[in-house]
N, C-alpha and C positions, 0 to 999 in steps of 0.2 A: 223035358218041359220047356227049356230054352229054345228047342225046335219050334213046339208049337206057337211058343207068343212070336217067334220070328214069322212064322207063317200067319199068324193073325194079323200082323202088324202090316205084311207087305199085301194080304187081302184088304185090309180096311184103307190102305194109302191107294191102292187100285180103284177101290170103289169110289173114292173122293175125287180122284183124277179124272175118271170116266164121266162122273156127274158134272164136273166143271167143263170138261173138254166139249161136251156135246149140249151146254146151254143154250138157250136161244140167246141169237145176239140182240144187244139194247138197240133200239131205235134212236137216233140223234137227229133225224131231219123229217119234214113233211113234204110230200112230193104229190103231185098230181095236175089235173087242169082245171082252168077256169073257162066256163062257156056262159053264153048269153042265153037267159032263162026264156026269151020269146024263140029262140032258134038255138036249141041245145046240141044240134050236131056242129054248131061253129064255135072253135075254140076262140078266145079272146087274147091279143096281143097286147102288151103294152099294159097290162094290168099291175100294179105295184103291190107287192106282198111283203108287208111288215110283222116280223114278230115284235108284240109290244108287252110292256110289263103292266102292272096292275094300275099305274099311274099313267097308263098312253104314252110313256116313253119308248121309242124305236130302240129295239136291241139289235136287230138285224133286217136287211131287205133286200129282196130280189124282184125280178119283173119277169113277166110270162115273155116265152117266145111266140113265134109267128103261130103255133097251133095252139097256144094257150097253157103250154106245160110251164111248170115251176117246180124248183127244189129249194128248198130253204134250211139250213143246218140250224138248229134251235139249242137253245140254252138250257130248257128245263123239260122234262118228262111231260109235266103239263103245263102246255103253252097255247097262248091265244094269237091268233094271226088276223089281221085285217087286211082286207081286200079293197082297193080303191083304184080308181080311174083319175089319177091328178092331171093327165095331160090333155083330156078331152071333156072330162066331167059328164060323161054320158050315161054312166053306171052308179046306182046308188052303192055307197060305202057299205061295208058289212063286217062283223067281225066273227069268228068261229074258234072256240076253245077246242083242243086236240089232248087227249091223254095218250101219250104214245106208250104207256106201261100198260093199258087197256085194249087199245085197237090197233089195227095196222094202219098206218099212216102213210104208206108207200105208193098209193095210186088213189087219192082224195078227190071228190068232183066237188066244184063249187059253181052254183048257179047265182049270176047276178042279174038283177033286174034294171031296166033303164029307168031313168029319173022322169 
């Protein structure tokens, strides 16, 4: 009986370990590109990407590179990002909400329209 209980305990612990070892990684960032809506092949550099809370307070900030790429580490699995052009004010500011627990946010595309 003791042998049977030991085998059951080992089997259960092995199953628990295998489920946790192969669990999908939790996303903690949103990455992608920002494009000019009138020229979608053109990535926009210098676009400010802010993670904002429900009161529009900035939690973290990144800026797109020369190809329009950004990657921002976020504080919550459901987060809102605000995309703006504070340097030139050529593009309209927009906000998008992302739910990292429900969607892949590793390669998002954002299209900004000119003001």
